[in-house]
Jmol script that loads the backbone (N, CA, C; Angstrom):
load data "model"
ATOM      1  N   UNK A   1     -12.092  -2.029   9.594  1.00  0.00           N
ATOM      2  CA  UNK A   1     -11.983  -2.728   8.354  1.00  0.00           C
ATOM      3  C   UNK A   1     -10.690  -3.734   8.048  1.00  0.00           C
ATOM      4  N   UNK A   2     -11.243  -4.933   7.460  1.00  0.00           N
ATOM      5  CA  UNK A   2      -9.865  -5.886   7.184  1.00  0.00           C
ATOM      6  C   UNK A   2      -9.909  -6.108   5.871  1.00  0.00           C
ATOM      7  N   UNK A   3      -8.562  -6.353   5.436  1.00  0.00           N
ATOM      8  CA  UNK A   3      -8.050  -6.693   3.989  1.00  0.00           C
ATOM      9  C   UNK A   3      -7.048  -7.768   3.823  1.00  0.00           C
ATOM     10  N   UNK A   4      -6.942  -8.507   2.902  1.00  0.00           N
ATOM     11  CA  UNK A   4      -6.161  -9.444   2.405  1.00  0.00           C
ATOM     12  C   UNK A   4      -5.642  -9.309   0.949  1.00  0.00           C
ATOM     13  N   UNK A   5      -4.723  -9.808   0.673  1.00  0.00           N
ATOM     14  CA  UNK A   5      -4.340  -9.814  -0.734  1.00  0.00           C
ATOM     15  C   UNK A   5      -4.360 -10.997  -1.528  1.00  0.00           C
ATOM     16  N   UNK A   6      -4.522 -11.102  -2.654  1.00  0.00           N
ATOM     17  CA  UNK A   6      -4.720 -12.166  -3.382  1.00  0.00           C
ATOM     18  C   UNK A   6      -4.512 -13.601  -3.088  1.00  0.00           C
ATOM     19  N   UNK A   7      -2.967 -13.688  -2.359  1.00  0.00           N
ATOM     20  CA  UNK A   7      -2.438 -14.985  -2.144  1.00  0.00           C
ATOM     21  C   UNK A   7      -3.168 -15.208  -0.508  1.00  0.00           C
ATOM     22  N   UNK A   8      -3.693 -14.273   0.007  1.00  0.00           N
ATOM     23  CA  UNK A   8      -4.144 -14.596   1.377  1.00  0.00           C
ATOM     24  C   UNK A   8      -3.039 -14.317   2.404  1.00  0.00           C
ATOM     25  N   UNK A   9      -1.805 -14.535   2.067  1.00  0.00           N
ATOM     26  CA  UNK A   9      -0.874 -14.457   2.924  1.00  0.00           C
ATOM     27  C   UNK A   9      -0.596 -13.031   3.903  1.00  0.00           C
ATOM     28  N   UNK A  10      -1.076 -11.838   3.163  1.00  0.00           N
ATOM     29  CA  UNK A  10      -0.680 -10.864   3.959  1.00  0.00           C
ATOM     30  C   UNK A  10      -2.278 -10.260   4.295  1.00  0.00           C
ATOM     31  N   UNK A  11      -2.227  -9.887   5.394  1.00  0.00           N
ATOM     32  CA  UNK A  11      -3.551  -9.401   6.067  1.00  0.00           C
ATOM     33  C   UNK A  11      -3.283  -8.216   6.748  1.00  0.00           C
ATOM     34  N   UNK A  12      -4.419  -7.220   6.710  1.00  0.00           N
ATOM     35  CA  UNK A  12      -4.235  -6.044   7.575  1.00  0.00           C
ATOM     36  C   UNK A  12      -5.390  -5.490   7.939  1.00  0.00           C
ATOM     37  N   UNK A  13      -5.450  -4.616   9.086  1.00  0.00           N
ATOM     38  CA  UNK A  13      -6.691  -3.829   9.704  1.00  0.00           C
ATOM     39  C   UNK A  13      -6.317  -2.595   9.735  1.00  0.00           C
ATOM     40  N   UNK A  14      -7.693  -1.594   9.672  1.00  0.00           N
ATOM     41  CA  UNK A  14      -7.619  -0.298   9.645  1.00  0.00           C
ATOM     42  C   UNK A  14      -8.755   0.203  10.841  1.00  0.00           C
ATOM     43  N   UNK A  15      -8.474   0.704  11.596  1.00  0.00           N
ATOM     44  CA  UNK A  15      -9.384   1.035  12.674  1.00  0.00           C
ATOM     45  C   UNK A  15      -9.499   2.465  12.836  1.00  0.00           C
ATOM     46  N   UNK A  16     -10.234   3.185  11.609  1.00  0.00           N
ATOM     47  CA  UNK A  16     -10.394   4.547  11.766  1.00  0.00           C
ATOM     48  C   UNK A  16     -11.272   4.333  10.234  1.00  0.00           C
ATOM     49  N   UNK A  17     -12.191   5.404  10.307  1.00  0.00           N
ATOM     50  CA  UNK A  17     -13.175   5.710   9.003  1.00  0.00           C
ATOM     51  C   UNK A  17     -11.900   6.198   7.928  1.00  0.00           C
ATOM     52  N   UNK A  18     -12.487   5.581   6.744  1.00  0.00           N
ATOM     53  CA  UNK A  18     -11.483   5.988   5.468  1.00  0.00           C
ATOM     54  C   UNK A  18     -12.639   7.052   4.995  1.00  0.00           C
ATOM     55  N   UNK A  19     -12.028   8.315   4.829  1.00  0.00           N
ATOM     56  CA  UNK A  19     -13.043   9.282   4.320  1.00  0.00           C
ATOM     57  C   UNK A  19     -12.589   9.679   2.907  1.00  0.00           C
ATOM     58  N   UNK A  20     -11.514   9.538   2.439  1.00  0.00           N
ATOM     59  CA  UNK A  20     -11.457  10.007   0.933  1.00  0.00           C
ATOM     60  C   UNK A  20     -10.312   9.000   0.180  1.00  0.00           C
ATOM     61  N   UNK A  21     -10.943   9.101  -0.914  1.00  0.00           N
ATOM     62  CA  UNK A  21      -9.796   8.314  -1.954  1.00  0.00           C
ATOM     63  C   UNK A  21      -9.244   9.067  -2.865  1.00  0.00           C
ATOM     64  N   UNK A  22      -8.108   9.055  -3.448  1.00  0.00           N
ATOM     65  CA  UNK A  22      -7.650   9.752  -4.520  1.00  0.00           C
ATOM     66  C   UNK A  22      -7.056   8.976  -5.662  1.00  0.00           C
ATOM     67  N   UNK A  23      -6.743   9.418  -6.949  1.00  0.00           N
ATOM     68  CA  UNK A  23      -6.114   8.815  -8.030  1.00  0.00           C
ATOM     69  C   UNK A  23      -5.005   9.463  -8.518  1.00  0.00           C
ATOM     70  N   UNK A  24      -4.074   8.939  -8.551  1.00  0.00           N
ATOM     71  CA  UNK A  24      -2.673   9.443  -9.213  1.00  0.00           C
ATOM     72  C   UNK A  24      -2.453   9.096 -10.443  1.00  0.00           C
ATOM     73  N   UNK A  25      -2.398   9.516 -11.586  1.00  0.00           N
ATOM     74  CA  UNK A  25      -2.388   9.287 -12.733  1.00  0.00           C
ATOM     75  C   UNK A  25      -0.978   9.653 -13.473  1.00  0.00           C
ATOM     76  N   UNK A  26       0.233   9.824 -12.525  1.00  0.00           N
ATOM     77  CA  UNK A  26       1.482   9.916 -12.893  1.00  0.00           C
ATOM     78  C   UNK A  26       2.118   8.792 -13.491  1.00  0.00           C
ATOM     79  N   UNK A  27       3.074   9.015 -14.186  1.00  0.00           N
ATOM     80  CA  UNK A  27       3.517   7.821 -15.179  1.00  0.00           C
ATOM     81  C   UNK A  27       3.995   6.723 -14.206  1.00  0.00           C
ATOM     82  N   UNK A  28       4.686   7.013 -13.117  1.00  0.00           N
ATOM     83  CA  UNK A  28       5.250   5.749 -12.365  1.00  0.00           C
ATOM     84  C   UNK A  28       3.787   4.898 -11.645  1.00  0.00           C
ATOM     85  N   UNK A  29       2.601   5.631 -11.309  1.00  0.00           N
ATOM     86  CA  UNK A  29       1.495   4.911 -11.037  1.00  0.00           C
ATOM     87  C   UNK A  29       0.958   4.175 -11.952  1.00  0.00           C
ATOM     88  N   UNK A  30       0.824   4.856 -13.364  1.00  0.00           N
ATOM     89  CA  UNK A  30       0.313   3.962 -14.328  1.00  0.00           C
ATOM     90  C   UNK A  30       1.184   2.756 -14.501  1.00  0.00           C
ATOM     91  N   UNK A  31       2.249   3.017 -14.427  1.00  0.00           N
ATOM     92  CA  UNK A  31       3.244   1.637 -14.593  1.00  0.00           C
ATOM     93  C   UNK A  31       3.198   0.730 -13.639  1.00  0.00           C
ATOM     94  N   UNK A  32       3.317   1.433 -12.286  1.00  0.00           N
ATOM     95  CA  UNK A  32       3.043   0.018 -11.478  1.00  0.00           C
ATOM     96  C   UNK A  32       1.841  -0.838 -11.155  1.00  0.00           C
ATOM     97  N   UNK A  33       0.569   0.181 -11.978  1.00  0.00           N
ATOM     98  CA  UNK A  33      -0.576  -0.882 -11.780  1.00  0.00           C
ATOM     99  C   UNK A  33      -1.114  -1.302 -13.373  1.00  0.00           C
ATOM    100  N   UNK A  34      -0.503  -1.109 -14.215  1.00  0.00           N
ATOM    101  CA  UNK A  34      -0.879  -1.276 -15.432  1.00  0.00           C
ATOM    102  C   UNK A  34      -2.197  -0.809 -15.914  1.00  0.00           C
ATOM    103  N   UNK A  35      -2.550   0.363 -15.548  1.00  0.00           N
ATOM    104  CA  UNK A  35      -4.006   0.905 -15.460  1.00  0.00           C
ATOM    105  C   UNK A  35      -3.608   2.343 -15.886  1.00  0.00           C
ATOM    106  N   UNK A  36      -4.676   3.287 -15.926  1.00  0.00           N
ATOM    107  CA  UNK A  36      -4.614   4.527 -15.929  1.00  0.00           C
ATOM    108  C   UNK A  36      -4.188   5.254 -14.903  1.00  0.00           C
ATOM    109  N   UNK A  37      -4.629   4.714 -13.381  1.00  0.00           N
ATOM    110  CA  UNK A  37      -4.120   5.403 -12.441  1.00  0.00           C
ATOM    111  C   UNK A  37      -4.098   4.351 -11.200  1.00  0.00           C
ATOM    112  N   UNK A  38      -3.583   4.841  -9.890  1.00  0.00           N
ATOM    113  CA  UNK A  38      -3.490   4.177  -8.816  1.00  0.00           C
ATOM    114  C   UNK A  38      -4.521   4.831  -7.912  1.00  0.00           C
ATOM    115  N   UNK A  39      -5.263   4.085  -7.273  1.00  0.00           N
ATOM    116  CA  UNK A  39      -6.304   4.546  -6.234  1.00  0.00           C
ATOM    117  C   UNK A  39      -5.408   4.409  -4.818  1.00  0.00           C
ATOM    118  N   UNK A  40      -5.832   5.559  -3.950  1.00  0.00           N
ATOM    119  CA  UNK A  40      -5.041   5.381  -2.786  1.00  0.00           C
ATOM    120  C   UNK A  40      -5.923   6.358  -1.625  1.00  0.00           C
ATOM    121  N   UNK A  41      -5.630   6.200  -0.346  1.00  0.00           N
ATOM    122  CA  UNK A  41      -6.117   6.646   0.500  1.00  0.00           C
ATOM    123  C   UNK A  41      -5.127   6.860   1.906  1.00  0.00           C
ATOM    124  N   UNK A  42      -5.468   7.955   2.766  1.00  0.00           N
ATOM    125  CA  UNK A  42      -4.453   8.087   3.763  1.00  0.00           C
ATOM    126  C   UNK A  42      -5.031   7.666   5.150  1.00  0.00           C
ATOM    127  N   UNK A  43      -4.392   6.884   6.004  1.00  0.00           N
ATOM    128  CA  UNK A  43      -4.969   6.569   7.361  1.00  0.00           C
ATOM    129  C   UNK A  43      -3.660   7.017   8.255  1.00  0.00           C
ATOM    130  N   UNK A  44      -4.263   7.108   9.457  1.00  0.00           N
ATOM    131  CA  UNK A  44      -2.893   7.406  10.514  1.00  0.00           C
ATOM    132  C   UNK A  44      -2.188   6.035  10.564  1.00  0.00           C
ATOM    133  N   UNK A  45      -0.976   6.187  10.862  1.00  0.00           N
ATOM    134  CA  UNK A  45      -0.172   4.846  11.085  1.00  0.00           C
ATOM    135  C   UNK A  45      -0.842   4.221  12.184  1.00  0.00           C
ATOM    136  N   UNK A  46      -0.950   4.849  13.480  1.00  0.00           N
ATOM    137  CA  UNK A  46      -1.559   4.307  14.734  1.00  0.00           C
ATOM    138  C   UNK A  46      -2.822   3.606  14.463  1.00  0.00           C
ATOM    139  N   UNK A  47      -3.818   3.935  13.372  1.00  0.00           N
ATOM    140  CA  UNK A  47      -5.124   3.190  13.009  1.00  0.00           C
ATOM    141  C   UNK A  47      -4.772   1.933  12.307  1.00  0.00           C
ATOM    142  N   UNK A  48      -3.535   1.710  11.733  1.00  0.00           N
ATOM    143  CA  UNK A  48      -3.070   0.440  10.735  1.00  0.00           C
ATOM    144  C   UNK A  48      -2.477  -0.621  11.376  1.00  0.00           C
ATOM    145  N   UNK A  49      -2.839  -1.878  11.156  1.00  0.00           N
ATOM    146  CA  UNK A  49      -2.061  -3.065  11.768  1.00  0.00           C
ATOM    147  C   UNK A  49      -1.962  -4.256  10.840  1.00  0.00           C
ATOM    148  N   UNK A  50      -0.682  -4.456  10.673  1.00  0.00           N
ATOM    149  CA  UNK A  50      -0.455  -5.641   9.888  1.00  0.00           C
ATOM    150  C   UNK A  50      -1.276  -6.853  10.912  1.00  0.00           C
ATOM    151  N   UNK A  51      -1.997  -7.985  10.141  1.00  0.00           N
ATOM    152  CA  UNK A  51      -2.568  -8.815  10.891  1.00  0.00           C
ATOM    153  C   UNK A  51      -1.666 -10.226  10.591  1.00  0.00           C
ATOM    154  N   UNK A  52      -1.235 -10.249   9.434  1.00  0.00           N
ATOM    155  CA  UNK A  52      -0.222 -11.623   8.933  1.00  0.00           C
ATOM    156  C   UNK A  52       0.510 -11.007   7.752  1.00  0.00           C
ATOM    157  N   UNK A  53       1.724 -12.008   7.669  1.00  0.00           N
ATOM    158  CA  UNK A  53       2.453 -11.739   6.278  1.00  0.00           C
ATOM    159  C   UNK A  53       3.374 -10.615   6.069  1.00  0.00           C
ATOM    160  N   UNK A  54       3.531  -9.790   7.185  1.00  0.00           N
ATOM    161  CA  UNK A  54       4.230  -8.438   6.955  1.00  0.00           C
ATOM    162  C   UNK A  54       5.736  -8.916   6.418  1.00  0.00           C
ATOM    163  N   UNK A  55       6.214 -10.145   6.768  1.00  0.00           N
ATOM    164  CA  UNK A  55       7.761 -10.583   6.159  1.00  0.00           C
ATOM    165  C   UNK A  55       7.804 -10.832   4.865  1.00  0.00           C
ATOM    166  N   UNK A  56       6.340 -10.899   4.067  1.00  0.00           N
ATOM    167  CA  UNK A  56       6.310 -11.228   2.594  1.00  0.00           C
ATOM    168  C   UNK A  56       6.425 -10.033   1.929  1.00  0.00           C
ATOM    169  N   UNK A  57       6.389  -8.820   2.498  1.00  0.00           N
ATOM    170  CA  UNK A  57       6.300  -7.449   1.724  1.00  0.00           C
ATOM    171  C   UNK A  57       7.735  -7.210   1.415  1.00  0.00           C
ATOM    172  N   UNK A  58       7.885  -6.660   0.202  1.00  0.00           N
ATOM    173  CA  UNK A  58       9.035  -6.123  -0.466  1.00  0.00           C
ATOM    174  C   UNK A  58       8.920  -4.576  -0.982  1.00  0.00           C
ATOM    175  N   UNK A  59      10.014  -3.940  -1.067  1.00  0.00           N
ATOM    176  CA  UNK A  59      10.080  -2.907  -1.628  1.00  0.00           C
ATOM    177  C   UNK A  59      10.877  -2.381  -2.704  1.00  0.00           C
ATOM    178  N   UNK A  60      10.343  -1.560  -3.548  1.00  0.00           N
ATOM    179  CA  UNK A  60      10.868  -1.113  -4.881  1.00  0.00           C
ATOM    180  C   UNK A  60      11.212   0.434  -4.552  1.00  0.00           C
ATOM    181  N   UNK A  61      12.474   0.709  -4.611  1.00  0.00           N
ATOM    182  CA  UNK A  61      12.700   2.276  -4.392  1.00  0.00           C
ATOM    183  C   UNK A  61      13.521   2.928  -5.564  1.00  0.00           C
ATOM    184  N   UNK A  62      12.929   3.790  -6.043  1.00  0.00           N
ATOM    185  CA  UNK A  62      13.575   4.669  -7.109  1.00  0.00           C
ATOM    186  C   UNK A  62      14.603   5.733  -6.647  1.00  0.00           C
ATOM    187  N   UNK A  63      15.508   5.984  -7.275  1.00  0.00           N
ATOM    188  CA  UNK A  63      16.510   7.078  -6.528  1.00  0.00           C
ATOM    189  C   UNK A  63      15.739   8.509  -6.220  1.00  0.00           C
ATOM    190  N   UNK A  64      14.620   8.819  -7.016  1.00  0.00           N
ATOM    191  CA  UNK A  64      13.671   9.809  -7.081  1.00  0.00           C
ATOM    192  C   UNK A  64      12.917   9.785  -5.562  1.00  0.00           C
ATOM    193  N   UNK A  65      13.169   8.819  -4.847  1.00  0.00           N
ATOM    194  CA  UNK A  65      12.467   8.829  -3.654  1.00  0.00           C
ATOM    195  C   UNK A  65      10.901   7.759  -3.706  1.00  0.00           C
ATOM    196  N   UNK A  66      10.322   7.591  -4.982  1.00  0.00           N
ATOM    197  CA  UNK A  66       9.264   6.654  -5.306  1.00  0.00           C
ATOM    198  C   UNK A  66       9.556   5.443  -4.653  1.00  0.00           C
ATOM    199  N   UNK A  67       8.791   4.930  -4.102  1.00  0.00           N
ATOM    200  CA  UNK A  67       8.615   3.668  -3.286  1.00  0.00           C
ATOM    201  C   UNK A  67       7.238   2.535  -3.582  1.00  0.00           C
ATOM    202  N   UNK A  68       7.276   1.730  -3.936  1.00  0.00           N
ATOM    203  CA  UNK A  68       6.274   0.485  -4.039  1.00  0.00           C
ATOM    204  C   UNK A  68       6.482  -0.652  -3.544  1.00  0.00           C
ATOM    205  N   UNK A  69       5.474  -0.813  -2.499  1.00  0.00           N
ATOM    206  CA  UNK A  69       5.464  -2.017  -1.669  1.00  0.00           C
ATOM    207  C   UNK A  69       4.630  -2.856  -2.305  1.00  0.00           C
ATOM    208  N   UNK A  70       5.028  -4.354  -2.103  1.00  0.00           N
ATOM    209  CA  UNK A  70       4.361  -5.639  -2.761  1.00  0.00           C
ATOM    210  C   UNK A  70       4.475  -6.888  -2.064  1.00  0.00           C
ATOM    211  N   UNK A  71       3.322  -7.480  -2.383  1.00  0.00           N
ATOM    212  CA  UNK A  71       3.522  -9.089  -1.590  1.00  0.00           C
ATOM    213  C   UNK A  71       4.467  -9.879  -2.520  1.00  0.00           C
ATOM    214  N   UNK A  72       5.563 -10.392  -1.713  1.00  0.00           N
ATOM    215  CA  UNK A  72       6.601 -11.166  -2.576  1.00  0.00           C
ATOM    216  C   UNK A  72       5.865 -12.594  -3.241  1.00  0.00           C
ATOM    217  N   UNK A  73       4.700 -13.108  -2.471  1.00  0.00           N
ATOM    218  CA  UNK A  73       4.043 -14.261  -3.024  1.00  0.00           C
ATOM    219  C   UNK A  73       3.249 -14.068  -4.044  1.00  0.00           C
ATOM    220  N   UNK A  74       2.468 -13.048  -3.965  1.00  0.00           N
ATOM    221  CA  UNK A  74       1.482 -12.666  -5.365  1.00  0.00           C
ATOM    222  C   UNK A  74       1.619 -11.529  -6.099  1.00  0.00           C
ATOM    223  N   UNK A  75       2.369 -10.773  -5.622  1.00  0.00           N
ATOM    224  CA  UNK A  75       2.762  -9.426  -6.033  1.00  0.00           C
ATOM    225  C   UNK A  75       1.680  -8.184  -6.061  1.00  0.00           C
ATOM    226  N   UNK A  76       0.851  -8.533  -5.398  1.00  0.00           N
ATOM    227  CA  UNK A  76      -0.044  -7.450  -5.048  1.00  0.00           C
ATOM    228  C   UNK A  76       0.503  -6.320  -4.151  1.00  0.00           C
ATOM    229  N   UNK A  77       0.057  -5.050  -4.784  1.00  0.00           N
ATOM    230  CA  UNK A  77       0.531  -3.736  -4.217  1.00  0.00           C
ATOM    231  C   UNK A  77       0.012  -3.686  -2.761  1.00  0.00           C
ATOM    232  N   UNK A  78       0.895  -3.261  -1.694  1.00  0.00           N
ATOM    233  CA  UNK A  78       0.365  -3.138  -0.270  1.00  0.00           C
ATOM    234  C   UNK A  78       0.638  -1.818   0.033  1.00  0.00           C
ATOM    235  N   UNK A  79      -0.011  -1.259   1.066  1.00  0.00           N
ATOM    236  CA  UNK A  79       0.057  -0.103   1.847  1.00  0.00           C
ATOM    237  C   UNK A  79       1.447   0.150   2.125  1.00  0.00           C
ATOM    238  N   UNK A  80       1.785   1.250   2.012  1.00  0.00           N
ATOM    239  CA  UNK A  80       3.267   1.769   2.392  1.00  0.00           C
ATOM    240  C   UNK A  80       3.403   3.293   3.325  1.00  0.00           C
ATOM    241  N   UNK A  81       4.128   3.504   4.014  1.00  0.00           N
ATOM    242  CA  UNK A  81       4.065   4.661   4.765  1.00  0.00           C
ATOM    243  C   UNK A  81       4.876   5.943   4.174  1.00  0.00           C
ATOM    244  N   UNK A  82       4.307   6.994   4.575  1.00  0.00           N
ATOM    245  CA  UNK A  82       5.179   8.012   3.943  1.00  0.00           C
ATOM    246  C   UNK A  82       6.071   8.759   4.710  1.00  0.00           C
ATOM    247  N   UNK A  83       7.139   8.066   4.739  1.00  0.00           N
ATOM    248  CA  UNK A  83       8.234   8.037   5.352  1.00  0.00           C
ATOM    249  C   UNK A  83       8.539   9.054   6.738  1.00  0.00           C
ATOM    250  N   UNK A  84       8.408   8.400   7.576  1.00  0.00           N
ATOM    251  CA  UNK A  84       8.460   9.001   8.797  1.00  0.00           C
ATOM    252  C   UNK A  84       7.102   9.990   9.138  1.00  0.00           C
ATOM    253  N   UNK A  85       6.268   9.908   8.527  1.00  0.00           N
ATOM    254  CA  UNK A  85       5.132  11.055   8.646  1.00  0.00           C
ATOM    255  C   UNK A  85       4.221  10.592   9.760  1.00  0.00           C
ATOM    256  N   UNK A  86       3.934   9.130  10.128  1.00  0.00           N
ATOM    257  CA  UNK A  86       3.070   8.678  10.864  1.00  0.00           C
ATOM    258  C   UNK A  86       1.635   8.326  10.090  1.00  0.00           C
ATOM    259  N   UNK A  87       1.793   8.442   8.770  1.00  0.00           N
ATOM    260  CA  UNK A  87       0.660   8.263   7.867  1.00  0.00           C
ATOM    261  C   UNK A  87       0.977   7.247   7.012  1.00  0.00           C
ATOM    262  N   UNK A  88       0.135   6.002   6.818  1.00  0.00           N
ATOM    263  CA  UNK A  88      -0.066   5.213   5.671  1.00  0.00           C
ATOM    264  C   UNK A  88      -0.718   5.392   4.409  1.00  0.00           C
TER     265      UNK A  88
END
end "model"
wireframe off; spacefill off
backbone 0.3
color backbone group
């Protein structure tokens, strides 16, 4: 599967089947999306590859450990890794 973000600068590829999606309804996920939840999935980092635009990705980190990665061009949320776990 390949994906890209609103501006088209950041593109990625996943080379494994996506099995499950989940929705987080915590206050941080609601704030970052401006919606009632944030939808996400887990994939092995070895199956994930940035095609282009990785240099456009910025991160916002709270002292609690919460991290939100986004495209600095269009603001779209982008995948982030789970702190050295090998999972995206």
